[in-house]
N, C-alpha and C positions, 0 to 999 in steps of 0.2 A: 662767270656770267653764262657760259655754255650749259652748265649743268642747270642753272635757273631756267633757262630758256626750255631745257629738256623737262624738267619737271613741270613748268607750266603747261607745255604741250600734252603730257601725260595727264596733267590734272583736267584739262580741258576735254581730252579724250573720254576720260572718266566720266566726267560730268554729262557729257554728250551721250554716252553709253547709258548712264543711269536715267537720264530724262527719256531716252528712247524705250528703255524698260518700262518706265513710269507710264509712258503713253500706252505701251502695248498692254499693261496690265488695266489701265483705265478703259480701253476699248474693248478688251474681252470680260471684264467684269459683268456688265449688264447680261451679255449673251450666257455667261456662265450661271448667273442668278436664274435666268428664264429656263435654261436646259434642266438645272436642280428642281425648280417649281414644277416643270412638267413631268419630270421623272417622278417627282413624289406623287403627283396626281395620277399617273399611270399606275404607280405602285398601289395605291389606295384602292383604284378600281379593281386592279387584279386580286388584291387581298380580298374585297368584298364578294367578287365572283367565285373566288376559291372557296370562301365561307359558305356561301349560298350552296355550291355544288356539294360540299361535305355535309350541309344540313339536309339536304335533299337525299343524298346517299344514305345518311342515317335513318331518315323517316322510312325510306324504301326497305332498309334492313329490318327495322322495326316492325314494319308491316308483315314482311316475309316470315319473320320469327313467330309473330302472333299466329298467323295462319297456320304454320307447322305445328305450334303447340296445340292449337285446337284440334288439328288433324290427329296429332299423337293422342290426345286425351279421346277424342271419339274412336280411336282404334282400340285403345285399352277398354273402354266401356263395352265396345263391341266383342273384344276378346273374352271379357268376364261373363258377358251374355252367352257367348258360344260354350264355355265351359259349363255354365249352369244347365244349357239345354242338352249338350251331350251327357252330362251326369244323369238327368231325368231320362233321356233315351235308353241309357244303360241299365237303370233300375227297372223301367218298364218291361225291357226285354228279359231281364234275369232278376225277377223278384225275389226268390229264394236266396240266391248268393248275395244279394243286395241286403236282405234282412240279417243274414249271419254276419256280414261285413259291418253293419250298422251296430249289431249287438257287440262285437268285439271291440269296435272304435268306442263305443259307449263304456264297456267295461274299462278299457284302457284309461279312458279320459277320468272316469270316475276313481280309479286306482291313484292316478296322479294327483287328483284334487283332494283325496281323502288323506294323503300322506301330509 
């Protein structure tokens, strides 16, 4: 009989502990759901903000690269213009040697083409 009472006491204690645990779970579940919902909303907002920042940064980089490409093209064109102008000045200052150089280059070009 004593074992039976001991088992009954243990069973009642276990049932009481389980009911208490169930109550705790039932009490905390709504708050847990609320926290999860709020966290998801904040995460979506943060992701949207990061996406927007990345997009703006990419656009800024694109504009910078376009400007640099335009500048490089302008410098290349300006450089070619300078080479042409320098060549014209050299020919005007030294017409005789320039004619000889042109004749030699013409002869070499003709020889290469003729082959």
